[in-house]
N, C-alpha and C positions, 0 to 999 in steps of 0.2 A: 504492498500499500503505497510505503512512505517513497518508494523507487513512480509511482502513479503521481505524487504530489509533486514529485519535482516537475514531473511531463508536463503537466498542468501549469504550473509556474510559468515553466517555459515558452508555450505556446499560447497562455491566455490573456495577449496584454489588449485592451477595449478599448474604441472609440467611444472615448469620453467626450461630453458633451454636454452644454445647457447650464445651468443656474447654480446645481449643485459644484458643480469643480468653479466656479466664479472665474468664466471664460474671461471678461472684460478684465480691462488693466484697472488698477485705482489711478484714484484722479489723479493725484503726481506723481504716476508714474514716470521712469525716464521713458520719450520718444523712441516710440522703434521703426527702423529702417527696412522697409523690405524688398527682394533684389533675390533675383534667378541666375542657375547658372546649367550651363550642360553638362551631361556626366559623361562618364568614357564613353560611352552606347546613344550621345544626343537626346536623353531623354533629360527634361529642363525640372532642375531641382530647385524647391525654392525655401527661402530663409529668413528667418527673421533678426538684426542687427540690435541691441538694446543696450546701453552705456557704453562706456569708452575707456581703451586701455592697452598698452601693448600686447599684454597678455589678453585671453579669454577664457571663459567657463563656455563649453559647446554642449548644450543638452541633446540625448537622441530619444526619442521615441520607440516601443516596440511594433510589436503587431496591430495593426489595424489602427492603429492612433496617429497626430500628428503631431504637430510642434506648439498648437494652443496646449496640449496638454502641461504643459510647464509655466504656465501664465503665474502660479503664486511662488513660484523659483524667481524669473524673470525681474517679478517686483521686488524681490528680497532684496535679488544680488548685483542690479544693474546699476545702483546709485551711486557703487564705489567701484564696480569694474565691467568691463567689456561684457556682456552675456548674448551666445548666439543660439536659436532655437533653428532646427531643420524638419523638412519635409522630405522623410527616405521617400524613394519612388515606387511610384503606386500608392500612395499617401498620401490624405491632404491634398494640397495644391498642387503638388509635384504631379510630373506625367507619369504613365504607363504602359508607356511601350515600350517593354519588356519583353526579352524569350523567354530567361531563365533564371528565378526568382534565387540567390542564394545570398549568404549571408556577406561574401565575400563583395559580391557584388552590390548590396546597399553603403559596405562600406569606402568603396568606392562612391559613392554619392558625396560621404560626409568628408571625404579626400577632396573632390570638389570643390566643397566649400571654401576648407580650409584653405586651401591654394588661392581660390580666385578672394578671399579677405585676407590673404597673406600676412594667416594669423600664426601667431608664436605663442611658446608656455601654452598651451589649452592644455585643459584639464575636459576630458571628456566623460559625461554622467551618463548612464544609459541604463532605458529602465527593461528587465528583464529582459527578451531577445537585444536589447538595443545594446543590454551589456555584451553579446557575442560579437555585435556589429564596432560596439568600441573598443574591443582588446584587438578585433582584425585591422581597426583604423593604426593602434599603438604599435601593432608589428611595421607596418608600412611606414609609418611617419613617426621613427623616434626621435626624431631631431626636432620634430614641431608639442609632441605631444608629453609633457611632463607626470602622468597620472590617467588612471580612471579607477569610477566608482561608480561601483556596478549597483540598480535599485531593484530588489527582491530579486538579487539573479544570484551565480555565484554562491549556491546552497550546496553545492558539492560537485565530485565531479565525473560519475557515472555517467556513462551513457546508459537513452530509456530504454527498457525492454522493449526488442524491436516489434514482436508482437501488438503490444498494449497500444506499442505508438501509430503502428497501422489499423488498428481496429479505430483509433480515434478520428483519426484523418479521414479514412474509410467511410465514418459514420456521418461527418462536417460534409464532403465531398457529397454522398446520396441525399442528402439535407442538411443544408446550411441551416437555411431561417429555421428548422422546425428543432435541430437540435441543441443550438448554440444559446438556447436560454436556460437548459439544463447544465451547458460548460461553464457558462459565467456562475452560474452562481456558488461554482467551485472556487472562485478566485476571491471571498468574502468567509470571512468569519461572520457565526450566528448573529450579533450585535451589529453589523455596520448599518452604516445611514440606511435607510428602505430608496429614497430617494437620490440618493449616489449607483448603489444599486440598480434600478430601477434606468436609471439613463446609460450607463453602461454597455446593461443589457441591448437594451434601444440601440444603442448606435455599433458595438458589437455584431449584430445582426445586418445590419446593412453596410457592412462591409464586402466588398466585392468579392465573391467567393473565387473564384479563379486564383487573385493575387492570394487570396488568404491559405486558399489550401497548397496552390504551390509552394508557398513560406515553408511550411507545414511539415510537406512534406520531403523539403531537401536541407529542414535545423538538423534533423539527426547527422546529416552527412558534415556539418562542420565540427572536427576535435576538436572541441573545447580546453580538454586536459591538455593537449598539447601547444594549443593557445596560451593557455596561462604557464606551462613549462615555460614558452619561446619568448613573451614580451618583456619588453627592457624595459618600464617603468613602472612607480607600485602600482600594487591594484590594491581601491580597498573597498566596502559593501555598505549599503544600507538596507538591513533588508526587515520585513514583517514577520510572523512568527505561525503563516499558515505550516508551512514547514519549517523544518528544521535545518540550522546552517551547520555544516560539519566544516568547521576553519580548520581542525588538522589536516581533513582530507586535503582540502586546496590546496595547505600548508606544505603540504607532500609532493607537491607543484611548482608550488608560486611559495617560496619560503616566508618571504614580506609579507604577504597575506592577511588582513585584518578586516571584521567586520561589527558595525554595530548593528543593536538591534532593537527596533523599536517592539515592545511587547502588547501582544492585543491587539494587531493591524494587520491586514489580508496582506492582497498582492497589489494595493495599491497607497501604500505609506505619503507618499507625495499630496495625494489628494483629501486621503483620511483623517490625516492629525500635519496638516504644511508646514503650522509656526514649528514644532518639535523636530520633525525631518530636516526645516529650514536651517536648525539653531545643530543638528548634528552634519548637515551639509556645509557647513559653512566650519568647522571643525578639521572636517577631514580636508577643505580645501585649503584652509591655512597648514596645514601639515603635510601638504603634496607641494605645497608652489614657497615654503619655506626655503627653500636653496633656488629657487627659480624668478631674479632679480628683478626683469622688466614684467612680471607679473601681477598688478595690483590690486588688494586686495584687501 
């Protein structure tokens, strides 16, 4: 059961929207600059920049989400430093004209944004599947990335059970709208905010099935254990308690790894308890950027 729970955490990112997520920026939030850049295959990748500074925090959403997912974090951090949010291909405002949906292809979307904005001393923050994307970006751009922070991800290094994974993917492929309601309920603890659960469920079920299922099919092909072993920057995580975080198992692959746990929070700590999450994130950012002199923190 633990392995199945980890599978669900890896692939259960929701398209979050509406009032429960506080999508609109606060009144005194720093202005946003919206732009786009072609990825390696010509797909248009949209992003938003807020704040200023030589370095940046770059937030990577997960499966079927978009860059507005991080509104509470942009509002909290952009007053002090540059904050970038990105829509991966097939999500949000970005294009969807891609033949193969893989973690490396999504990483190249982020790489295109970093290069276009000429960002240096970047801390990558990735939620669930976005954590794997962040690791791949860090492997590809070690000269620009100073650290990776996963959000409710990096709980373990085990690959999901192939049969269990295949059954989940097959069910969603056969009846995506009909099955996603039950699927999304497993992302929350029983006492989660009902309105947030309702909106996440509605958004998840509106995801393009061909892209969503394509990514779920490809996700086990990404070797997370190898990525953790080979990445040349510090890796941290802020996790909820829906599934246990096996810190020592991950340290066997990445000796410097550490995680902070928000007790009583499900798969969406940045939405469920944003103030507490932001305090933990600020702590990790300061730790990771202590030696990066050109990152304002």
